[in-house]
N, CA, C and O of each residue as an XYZ file, in Angstrom:
812
protein
N     138.962    117.857    114.521
C     138.017    118.363    115.326
C     136.912    118.607    114.453
O     137.026    118.859    113.254
N     135.635    118.509    115.208
C     134.486    118.978    114.181
C     133.705    119.925    115.286
O     133.930    119.866    116.495
N     132.666    120.886    114.610
C     131.819    121.672    115.363
C     130.645    121.846    114.159
O     130.723    121.426    113.004
N     129.734    122.459    114.671
C     128.388    122.666    113.844
C     128.042    124.133    114.093
O     127.982    124.671    115.199
N     127.839    124.659    112.995
C     127.112    125.977    112.928
C     125.857    125.768    112.366
O     125.589    124.960    111.477
N     125.036    126.605    112.977
C     123.552    126.644    112.504
C     122.883    127.993    112.166
O     123.075    128.966    112.895
N     122.111    128.065    111.085
C     121.572    129.346    110.764
C     120.323    129.329    110.205
O     120.199    128.669    109.173
N     119.241    129.977    110.705
C     117.946    130.051    110.265
C     117.688    131.344    109.868
O     117.855    132.274    110.657
N     117.281    131.526    108.679
C     116.912    133.044    108.092
C     117.142    132.923    106.545
O     117.307    131.882    105.909
N     117.116    134.280    106.053
C     117.196    134.537    104.459
C     118.484    134.175    104.275
O     119.387    134.429    105.072
N     118.641    133.399    102.921
C     119.817    133.221    102.194
C     119.561    133.619    100.828
O     118.690    133.028    100.191
N     120.288    134.646    100.265
C     120.093    134.905     99.067
C     121.220    134.266     98.175
O     122.306    133.868     98.596
N     120.779    134.235     96.858
C     121.810    133.466     95.936
C     122.842    134.392     95.711
O     122.529    135.577     95.604
N     124.182    134.008     95.607
C     125.011    134.770     95.296
C     124.957    135.442     93.791
O     124.520    134.839     92.811
N     125.411    136.632     93.768
C     125.271    137.361     92.592
C     124.092    138.250     92.406
O     124.020    138.948     91.394
N     123.069    138.273     93.407
C     121.909    139.033     93.269
C     121.989    140.276     94.082
O     122.966    140.451     94.811
N     121.039    141.145     94.008
C     121.128    142.452     94.732
C     121.266    142.143     96.147
O     120.670    141.159     96.584
N     121.935    142.817     96.869
C     121.916    142.936     98.422
C     122.588    141.662     98.723
O     122.447    141.411     99.920
N     123.202    140.843     98.160
C     123.850    139.666     98.636
C     124.932    140.129     99.730
O     125.076    139.488    100.771
N     125.656    141.232     99.450
C     126.631    141.568    100.328
C     126.034    141.757    101.772
O     126.648    141.273    102.724
N     124.828    142.463    101.974
C     124.406    142.608    103.030
C     123.908    141.384    103.729
O     124.084    141.255    104.941
N     123.299    140.489    103.021
C     122.915    139.310    103.280
C     124.045    138.381    104.047
O     123.934    137.799    105.126
N     125.176    138.431    103.133
C     126.306    137.664    103.788
C     126.766    138.327    105.124
O     127.040    137.686    106.138
N     126.809    139.399    105.033
C     127.333    140.074    106.176
C     126.618    139.768    107.541
O     127.225    139.485    108.574
N     125.262    139.859    107.419
C     124.295    139.383    108.370
C     124.481    137.909    108.841
O     124.270    137.579    110.008
N     124.901    137.008    107.839
C     124.891    135.494    108.150
C     126.479    135.547    108.870
O     126.611    134.773    109.818
N     127.438    136.209    108.584
C     128.687    136.386    109.134
C     128.609    136.652    110.449
O     129.156    135.914    111.268
N     127.807    137.915    110.859
C     127.827    138.028    112.164
C     127.033    137.158    113.005
O     127.206    137.237    114.221
N     126.141    136.295    112.515
C     125.577    135.199    113.187
C     126.717    134.113    113.617
O     126.855    133.672    114.758
N     127.550    133.751    112.417
C     128.486    132.693    112.698
C     129.466    133.308    113.717
O     130.000    132.554    114.531
N     129.724    134.567    113.726
C     130.838    134.965    114.546
C     130.239    134.813    116.068
O     130.931    134.472    117.028
N     129.007    135.085    116.122
C     128.407    134.996    117.697
C     128.543    133.538    118.181
O     128.818    133.300    119.357
N     128.343    132.538    117.247
C     128.258    131.328    117.458
C     129.893    130.655    117.846
O     130.144    129.808    118.703
N     130.864    131.352    116.899
C     132.309    130.979    117.087
C     132.761    131.389    118.414
O     133.625    130.765    119.031
N     132.217    132.372    118.829
C     132.557    133.342    119.982
C     132.405    132.062    121.200
O     133.338    131.821    121.966
N     131.462    131.515    121.232
C     131.032    130.294    122.124
C     132.051    129.402    121.995
O     132.743    129.075    122.960
N     132.223    128.946    120.818
C     133.468    127.825    120.545
C     134.686    128.273    120.956
O     135.483    127.483    121.462
N     134.961    129.488    120.805
C     136.245    130.062    121.259
C     136.521    130.146    122.748
O     137.644    130.380    123.195
N     135.357    129.928    123.556
C     135.373    130.043    125.002
C     135.751    128.959    125.516
O     136.193    128.988    126.665
N     135.665    127.593    124.721
C     135.888    126.380    125.022
C     137.252    125.904    124.778
O     137.923    126.363    123.854
N     137.731    124.909    125.656
C     138.850    124.290    125.583
C     138.941    123.466    124.339
O     138.080    122.610    124.138
N     140.011    123.674    123.401
C     141.133    123.975    123.634
C     141.681    125.562    123.520
O     142.648    126.155    124.000
N     140.605    125.930    122.670
C     140.808    127.439    122.161
C     141.219    128.494    123.372
O     142.146    129.299    123.285
N     140.404    128.343    124.442
C     140.573    129.335    125.416
C     141.835    129.318    126.278
O     142.049    130.234    127.072
N     142.612    128.365    126.142
C     143.741    128.048    126.952
C     145.197    128.172    125.949
O     146.326    128.038    126.420
N     144.944    128.421    124.656
C     145.831    128.419    123.699
C     146.359    129.974    123.934
O     145.530    130.858    124.153
N     147.796    130.269    123.875
C     148.260    131.488    124.162
C     147.955    132.615    122.985
O     147.951    133.834    123.159
N     147.721    131.968    121.841
C     146.994    133.130    120.920
C     145.809    133.543    121.005
O     145.412    134.568    120.451
N     145.005    132.672    121.818
C     143.402    132.952    122.020
C     143.667    133.972    123.028
O     143.033    135.003    122.804
N     144.492    134.015    124.192
C     144.821    135.008    125.243
C     145.134    136.227    124.543
O     144.567    137.262    124.895
N     145.963    136.237    123.597
C     146.425    137.432    122.867
C     145.669    138.131    122.143
O     145.851    139.345    122.059
N     144.610    137.463    121.436
C     143.535    137.850    120.396
C     142.610    138.823    121.324
O     142.226    139.957    121.036
N     142.397    138.208    122.309
C     141.240    138.872    123.545
C     141.905    140.099    124.040
O     141.130    140.845    124.637
N     143.185    140.530    123.951
C     143.811    141.718    124.428
C     143.412    142.912    123.604
O     143.144    142.817    122.406
N     143.381    144.011    124.265
C     143.164    145.160    123.416
C     144.321    145.668    122.565
O     144.136    146.413    121.602
N     145.774    145.150    123.036
C     146.947    145.205    122.405
C     147.189    143.925    122.272
O     147.488    143.251    123.258
N     147.090    143.353    120.938
C     147.577    141.940    120.918
C     148.938    141.509    120.795
O     149.221    140.316    120.688
N     149.817    142.449    120.804
C     151.292    142.225    120.784
C     151.903    142.176    122.164
O     153.051    141.756    122.308
N     151.120    142.624    123.260
C     151.716    142.717    124.396
C     151.675    141.555    125.068
O     150.625    141.029    125.439
N     152.926    141.051    125.275
C     153.277    139.799    126.205
C     153.050    138.628    125.276
O     152.822    137.528    125.779
N     153.091    138.764    124.013
C     152.691    137.515    122.996
C     153.928    137.555    122.060
O     153.779    137.799    120.862
N     155.137    137.318    122.594
C     156.283    137.342    121.637
C     157.014    136.038    121.238
O     157.977    135.955    120.477
N     156.327    134.945    121.946
C     156.708    133.630    121.571
C     156.407    133.350    120.128
O     155.359    133.783    119.651
N     157.279    132.633    119.373
C     157.117    132.401    117.826
C     155.803    131.650    117.714
O     155.111    131.990    116.755
N     155.322    130.704    118.497
C     154.248    129.821    118.120
C     152.845    131.084    118.188
O     151.872    131.070    117.434
N     153.037    131.843    119.019
C     151.817    132.962    119.195
C     151.950    133.871    117.962
O     150.950    134.123    117.289
N     153.052    134.325    117.678
C     153.423    135.312    116.588
C     152.781    134.535    115.347
O     152.072    135.143    114.546
N     153.051    133.187    115.215
C     152.428    132.758    113.872
C     150.927    132.711    113.749
O     150.442    132.670    112.618
N     150.041    132.714    114.954
C     148.892    132.769    114.897
C     148.220    134.101    114.628
O     147.192    134.242    113.965
N     149.075    135.282    115.353
C     148.828    136.783    115.189
C     149.054    137.024    113.682
O     148.498    138.031    113.244
N     149.698    136.360    112.893
C     149.905    136.724    111.430
C     148.677    136.360    110.786
O     148.493    136.753    109.634
N     147.762    135.627    111.400
C     146.742    134.961    110.655
C     145.627    136.362    110.592
O     144.661    136.304    109.832
N     145.818    137.340    111.280
C     144.964    138.349    111.449
C     144.778    139.039    110.066
O     145.737    139.127    109.299
N     143.643    139.494    109.765
C     143.429    140.383    108.640
C     142.443    141.531    108.931
O     141.290    141.444    109.354
N     143.261    142.783    108.561
C     142.339    144.062    109.013
C     142.016    144.688    107.649
O     142.771    145.000    106.728
N     140.374    144.809    107.803
C     139.851    145.367    106.569
C     138.719    146.313    106.998
O     137.938    145.955    107.880
N     138.611    147.466    106.424
C     137.635    148.297    106.665
C     137.102    148.584    108.062
O     135.901    148.755    108.276
N     138.013    148.630    108.978
C     137.963    149.031    110.448
C     137.758    147.571    111.064
O     137.843    147.530    112.291
N     137.528    146.486    110.471
C     137.509    145.011    111.233
C     138.719    144.326    111.402
O     139.513    144.399    110.464
N     139.018    143.711    112.334
C     140.304    142.790    112.762
C     139.603    141.301    112.557
O     139.046    140.677    113.461
N     139.732    140.901    111.312
C     139.072    139.342    111.303
C     140.207    138.448    111.610
O     141.383    138.681    111.328
N     139.716    137.332    112.255
C     140.775    136.237    112.594
C     139.992    134.982    112.365
O     138.942    134.666    112.925
N     140.726    134.245    111.365
C     140.056    132.847    110.945
C     140.456    131.755    112.017
O     141.491    131.917    112.664
N     139.624    130.603    112.223
C     139.973    129.494    112.761
C     140.871    128.642    111.764
O     141.776    127.898    112.141
N     140.511    128.844    110.482
C     141.303    127.754    109.614
C     142.102    128.593    108.602
O     141.559    129.439    107.891
N     143.222    128.358    108.576
C     144.265    129.284    107.537
C     145.361    128.451    107.255
O     145.857    127.613    108.007
N     145.812    128.844    105.729
C     146.786    127.999    105.226
C     148.131    128.368    105.787
O     149.158    127.769    105.469
N     148.091    129.408    106.662
C     149.425    129.670    107.350
C     149.840    128.755    108.557
O     150.944    128.633    109.088
N     148.628    128.140    108.842
C     148.918    127.022    109.957
C     148.588    125.596    109.427
O     148.474    124.617    110.165
N     148.450    125.576    108.097
C     148.188    124.322    107.348
C     147.251    123.520    107.641
O     147.393    122.303    107.754
N     146.101    124.206    107.804
C     144.891    123.620    108.105
C     143.766    123.908    106.939
O     143.707    124.900    106.213
N     142.873    122.748    106.959
C     141.885    123.008    105.719
C     140.640    122.438    106.381
O     140.716    121.983    107.522
N     139.387    122.449    105.639
C     138.237    121.877    105.973
C     137.349    121.038    105.064
O     137.441    121.071    103.837
N     136.510    120.308    105.717
C     135.417    119.687    104.967
C     134.139    120.229    105.629
O     133.913    120.283    106.838
N     133.409    120.591    104.697
C     132.072    120.835    105.162
C     130.772    120.085    104.699
O     130.497    120.018    103.501
N     130.055    119.578    105.571
C     128.886    118.750    105.200
C     127.637    119.776    105.768
O     127.398    120.102    106.931
N     126.998    120.122    104.619
C     125.667    121.041    104.762
C     124.382    120.332    104.757
O     124.145    119.502    103.879
N     123.597    120.588    105.617
C     122.204    120.117    105.446
C     121.260    121.176    105.534
O     121.028    121.750    106.598
N     120.557    121.535    104.171
C     119.945    122.384    103.926
C     118.390    122.110    104.017
O     117.832    121.349    103.228
N     117.753    122.749    104.987
C     116.209    122.394    104.973
C     115.560    123.681    104.351
O     115.764    124.875    104.570
N     114.637    122.972    103.433
C     113.803    123.892    102.657
C     112.405    123.784    102.994
O     111.879    122.674    103.075
N     111.697    124.960    103.218
C     110.246    124.940    103.353
C     109.832    124.489    102.125
O     110.479    124.514    101.077
N     108.489    123.987    102.346
C     107.622    123.396    101.208
C     106.838    124.827    100.729
O     105.985    125.447    101.364
N     107.410    125.143     99.402
C     106.578    126.362     98.814
C     105.936    125.965     97.344
O     106.347    124.954     96.775
N     105.063    126.676     96.835
C     104.499    126.345     95.456
C     105.421    126.586     94.451
O     106.357    127.371     94.607
N     105.187    125.852     93.240
C     106.172    125.965     92.270
C     106.230    127.331     91.860
O     107.229    127.704     91.245
N     105.102    128.310     92.165
C     105.080    129.658     91.544
C     105.946    130.682     92.374
O     105.959    131.884     92.110
N     106.619    130.149     93.328
C     107.307    130.956     94.445
C     108.494    131.662     93.650
O     108.618    131.544     92.431
N     109.260    132.325     94.363
C     110.343    133.170     94.064
C     111.288    132.237     93.253
O     111.628    131.248     93.902
N     111.818    132.310     91.938
C     112.739    131.608     91.197
C     114.006    131.318     92.178
O     114.422    130.162     92.251
N     114.505    132.153     92.788
C     115.771    132.095     93.473
C     115.629    131.202     94.492
O     116.711    130.772     94.894
N     114.656    130.771     95.055
C     114.451    129.695     96.027
C     115.007    128.413     95.587
O     115.484    127.617     96.396
N     114.964    128.210     94.436
C     115.450    126.944     93.807
C     117.048    126.970     93.781
O     117.649    125.913     93.972
N     117.686    128.054     93.568
C     119.096    128.071     93.295
C     120.081    127.793     94.523
O     120.801    128.615     95.091
N     119.944    126.507     94.776
C     120.752    126.114     96.182
C     122.140    126.286     95.825
O     122.870    126.794     96.676
N     122.649    125.935     94.665
C     124.133    126.255     94.567
C     124.685    127.390     94.823
O     125.732    127.407     95.469
N     124.068    128.623     94.350
C     124.479    129.967     94.557
C     124.146    130.278     96.164
O     124.829    131.077     96.804
N     123.125    129.624     96.685
C     122.898    129.977     98.145
C     124.006    129.263     99.021
O     124.430    129.816    100.035
N     124.456    128.060     98.624
C     125.667    127.449     99.210
C     126.817    128.440     99.100
O     127.479    128.642    100.118
N     127.158    129.144     97.864
C     128.268    129.800     97.666
C     128.120    131.138     98.902
O     129.033    131.593     99.592
N     126.796    131.515     98.892
C     126.657    132.559     99.915
C     127.023    132.155    101.311
O     127.661    132.961    101.989
N     126.720    131.102    101.764
C     127.189    130.579    103.070
C     128.578    130.452    103.273
O     129.132    130.806    104.314
N     129.251    129.872    102.139
C     130.876    129.775    102.248
C     131.384    131.222    102.181
O     132.442    131.416    102.780
N     130.801    132.321    101.534
C     131.358    133.504    101.568
C     131.213    134.089    102.922
O     132.152    134.685    103.449
N     130.093    133.941    103.485
C     129.863    134.404    104.807
C     130.605    133.683    105.920
O     130.694    134.197    107.035
N     131.203    132.361    105.601
C     132.166    131.774    106.616
C     133.563    132.310    106.347
O     134.471    131.886    107.061
N     133.843    133.227    105.363
C     135.020    133.299    104.973
C     135.543    134.668    105.205
O     134.719    135.522    104.875
N     136.680    135.152    105.679
C     137.061    136.607    105.654
C     136.762    137.451    104.455
O     137.233    136.955    103.432
N     136.190    138.456    104.292
C     135.971    139.030    103.093
C     137.392    139.403    102.282
O     138.376    139.903    102.828
N     137.294    139.072    100.947
C     138.833    139.377    100.254
C     138.998    140.982     99.977
O     140.125    141.413     99.733
N     137.961    141.795    100.012
C     138.140    143.245    100.079
C     137.080    144.021    100.407
O     135.950    143.532    100.398
N     137.301    145.375    100.753
C     136.420    146.211    101.443
C     135.129    146.085    100.731
O     134.139    146.205    101.453
N     134.907    145.854     99.378
C     133.790    145.860     98.606
C     132.859    144.688     99.087
O     131.671    144.692     98.761
N     133.333    143.796     99.776
C     132.492    142.713    100.161
C     132.027    143.098    101.402
O     131.178    142.306    101.809
N     132.289    144.146    102.275
C     131.672    144.604    103.305
C     130.590    145.724    103.287
O     130.913    146.789    102.761
N     129.426    145.603    103.770
C     128.511    146.590    103.590
C     128.780    148.059    103.881
O     129.155    148.340    105.019
N     128.638    148.981    103.024
C     129.013    150.390    103.171
C     128.557    150.929    104.366
O     127.351    150.778    104.565
N     129.239    151.558    105.276
C     128.857    152.279    106.537
C     128.813    151.295    107.682
O     128.534    151.711    108.806
N     129.060    150.058    107.479
C     129.128    149.157    108.709
C     130.444    149.117    109.290
O     131.487    149.160    108.637
N     130.341    149.022    110.734
C     131.537    149.064    111.506
C     131.322    147.794    112.953
O     130.289    147.317    113.424
N     132.779    147.571    113.320
C     132.250    146.374    114.298
C     131.570    146.931    115.492
O     131.848    148.045    115.936
N     130.725    146.192    115.978
C     129.857    146.278    117.089
C     130.419    145.924    118.406
O     131.488    145.322    118.300
N     130.070    146.093    119.459
C     130.610    145.573    120.770
C     130.726    144.143    120.593
O     129.904    143.560    119.885
N     131.642    143.533    121.152
C     132.083    142.095    121.067
C     132.403    141.503    119.538
O     132.379    140.300    119.277
N     132.694    142.513    118.612
C     133.135    142.092    117.302
C     134.629    142.362    117.035
O     135.089    142.302    115.895
N     135.328    142.641    118.051
C     136.994    142.717    117.751
C     137.526    141.966    118.908
O     137.371    142.337    120.071
N     138.208    140.815    118.521
C     138.224    140.398    116.980
C     136.970    139.886    116.462
O     136.082    139.478    117.211
N     136.864    139.899    115.015
C     135.631    139.352    114.354
C     136.269    138.021    113.904
O     137.290    137.899    113.228
N     135.444    137.000    114.425
C     135.909    135.544    114.165
C     135.154    135.068    112.804
O     133.955    135.236    112.581
N     136.004    134.498    112.017
C     135.422    133.627    110.770
C     136.027    132.097    110.886
O     136.889    131.706    111.672
N     135.428    131.455    110.023
C     135.851    129.867    110.212
C     137.014    129.996    108.947
O     137.997    129.320    109.249
N     137.135    130.520    107.927
C     137.870    130.436    106.911
C     138.737    131.626    106.576
O     138.170    132.718    106.628
N     140.126    131.604    106.212
C     140.968    132.839    105.872
C     140.639    132.877    104.369
O     140.636    133.972    103.805
N     140.323    131.594    103.587
C     140.020    131.727    102.116
C     139.202    130.434    101.833
O     139.436    129.323    102.308
N     138.178    130.781    100.955
C     137.389    129.615    100.515
C     138.095    128.306     99.930
O     137.615    127.173     99.920
N     139.355    128.716     99.441
C     139.867    127.520     98.743
C     140.344    126.463     99.686
O     140.764    125.380     99.277
N     140.277    126.785    100.961
C     140.581    125.850    101.997
C     139.482    124.847    102.154
O     139.724    123.900    102.903
N     138.439    124.894    101.631
C     137.462    124.025    101.581
C     138.034    122.718    100.587
O     138.030    122.725     99.356
N     138.381    121.930    101.217
C     138.666    120.607    100.185
C     137.773    119.701     99.957
O     137.950    118.851     99.084
N     136.804    119.744    100.624
C     135.511    118.787    100.304
C     134.384    119.362    100.780
O     134.381    120.030    101.813
N     133.260    119.128    100.004
C     131.891    119.882    100.307
C     130.775    118.766     99.887
O     130.602    118.190     98.813
N     130.191    118.690    100.936
C     128.869    117.754    100.732
C     127.719    118.295    101.105
O     127.586    118.433    102.321
N     126.595    118.746    100.229
C     125.412    119.184    100.641
C     124.155    118.295    100.391
O     123.965    117.661     99.353
N     123.420    118.322    101.340
C     122.254    117.556    101.316
C     120.855    118.459    101.568
O     120.824    119.221    102.535
N     119.962    118.372    100.872
C     118.753    119.065    101.114
C     117.493    118.258    101.426
O     117.256    117.222    100.805
N     116.658    118.735    102.412
C     115.469    117.985    102.920
C     114.305    119.070    102.915
O     114.571    120.268    102.824
N     113.162    118.651    103.003
C     112.064    119.427    103.294
C     112.075    119.813    104.629
O     112.387    118.997    105.496
N     111.730    121.120    104.939
C     111.495    121.685    106.292
C     109.995    121.762    106.457
O     109.269    122.457    105.746
N     109.606    121.028    107.405
C     108.023    120.780    107.579
C     107.842    122.088    108.535
O     108.051    121.940    109.739
N     107.531    123.119    108.129
C     107.446    124.244    108.693
C     106.452    125.237    108.203
O     106.580    125.437    106.996
N     105.571    125.872    108.726
C     104.541    127.035    108.046
C     105.209    128.479    108.368
O     105.073    129.162    109.383
N     105.862    128.702    107.369
C     106.427    130.107    107.407
C     105.462    131.320    106.963
O     105.879    132.473    106.852
N     104.121    130.937    106.720
C     103.194    132.122    106.583
C     103.250    132.643    105.194
O     103.037    132.020    104.154
N     103.596    133.985    105.366
C     103.496    134.925    103.701
C     104.619    134.216    102.740
O     105.676    133.707    103.112
N     104.238    134.291    101.743
C     105.061    133.960    100.326
C     106.421    134.638    100.467
O     107.458    134.121    100.050
N     106.357    135.925    101.130
C     107.743    136.635    101.041
C     108.812    136.139    102.004
O     109.868    136.746    102.179
N     108.449    134.877    102.692
C     109.328    134.320    103.687
C     109.836    133.079    102.944
O     110.565    132.323    103.586
N     109.561    132.791    101.745
C     110.027    131.506    101.275
C     111.526    131.533    100.988
O     112.145    130.482    100.820
N     112.070    132.646    100.936
C     113.530    132.583    100.877
C     114.203    132.279    102.245
O     115.426    132.410    102.298
N     113.579    131.916    103.267
C     113.860    131.491    104.681
C     114.208    130.003    104.559
O     113.542    129.153    103.969
N     115.452    129.817    105.266
C     116.091    128.426    105.278
C     116.553    127.971    106.514
O     116.941    128.896    107.227
N     116.642    126.873    107.002
C     117.466    126.498    108.181
C     118.516    125.666    107.854
O     118.118    124.614    107.354
N     119.840    125.769    107.967
C     120.988    125.159    107.710
C     121.768    124.601    108.974
O     121.785    125.212    110.043
N     122.351    123.506    108.786
C     123.386    123.052    109.663
C     124.539    122.812    109.047
O     124.457    122.014    108.113
N     125.692    123.295    109.302
C     126.895    123.119    108.905
C     127.842    122.435    109.666
O     128.237    123.042    110.662
N     128.338    121.258    109.443
C     129.226    120.452    110.041
C     130.639    120.920    109.498
O     130.921    120.778    108.308
N     131.484    121.461    110.372
C     132.890    121.733    110.114
C     133.876    120.878    110.447
O     133.959    120.829    111.675
N     134.823    120.038    109.804
C     135.461    119.103    110.041
C     136.995    119.917    109.792
O     137.197    120.328    108.650
N     137.956    120.127    110.736
C     139.208    120.635    110.661
C     140.249    119.539    110.459
O     140.492    118.681    111.308
N     140.823    119.627    109.318
C     142.101    118.780    108.979
C     143.397    119.445    108.760
O     143.454    120.526    108.174
N     144.566    118.766    109.264
C     145.711    119.431    108.899
C     146.513    118.754    107.867
O     146.658    117.532    107.895
N     147.055    119.519    106.926
C     147.854    119.022    105.788
C     149.165    118.793    106.145
O     149.898    118.174    105.373
N     149.634    119.273    107.384
C     150.982    118.911    107.827
C     151.074    119.379    109.248
O     150.186    120.130    109.650
N     152.025    119.032    110.041
C     152.076    119.490    111.364
C     151.966    120.816    111.600
O     152.564    121.627    110.892
N     151.115    121.218    112.720
C     150.930    122.462    113.059
C     150.966    122.665    114.749
O     150.531    121.812    115.523
N     151.555    123.928    115.163
C     151.449    124.079    116.605
C     150.180    123.887    117.464
O     150.131    123.588    118.657
N     149.220    124.109    116.654
C     147.766    123.717    117.370
C     147.146    122.297    117.165
O     146.009    122.017    117.545
N     148.022    121.385    116.503
C     147.373    120.153    116.115
C     146.976    119.439    117.413
O     145.943    118.775    117.512
N     147.836    119.612    118.371
C     147.664    118.673    119.724
C     146.565    119.130    120.541
O     145.816    118.392    121.181
N     146.512    120.346    120.485
C     145.226    120.970    121.214
C     143.936    120.732    120.589
O     142.917    120.586    121.264
N     143.951    120.682    119.104
C     142.569    120.485    118.615
C     142.417    119.015    118.387
O     141.431    118.623    117.763
N     143.236    118.230    118.803
C     143.055    116.696    118.759
C     142.561    116.286    117.540
O     141.590    115.541    117.413
N     143.290    116.816    116.531
C     142.789    116.413    114.936
C     143.519    114.920    114.830
O     143.409    114.251    113.802
């Protein structure tokens, strides 16, 4: 199965100040897009999907297959994170990323050229945070963010990564917006072995 995530906005290089806030803002945007995917077949007809959208996720969800999916949940800092791809169901991902960079002057912000660490920021934003320190202090789930959907339970599940950069022919105006990018991320889900969801995903 393949799907595409899109992001347009600021992407800070991992390791710089306020990267955590930037990661979480991107994570929220991916969550909104994943909710749309989650409403489509086959996800919306899977028993785990039905259970995850209940206020009491264990009510009426006692079959072994559904319980396997419910164990993919990760509760952290008041959030209930749910990944699409988890080693608990033997899934992994290939990412093909198209990075569109606005045309800027050589004298622009140095971090603009740090594509490697910006890609790391994107992958972090696609992944369930490993600890509460990776969630901005004082934030909590907003309406529609329980469960909070992420692509990956762990970034080690990215088994293939391809990144291509191209010029983004757009006038962003002020030089302060030079850290703005447009990114298309094609996610290909693969199974390392049989999983209950393989048939529905048509992998």
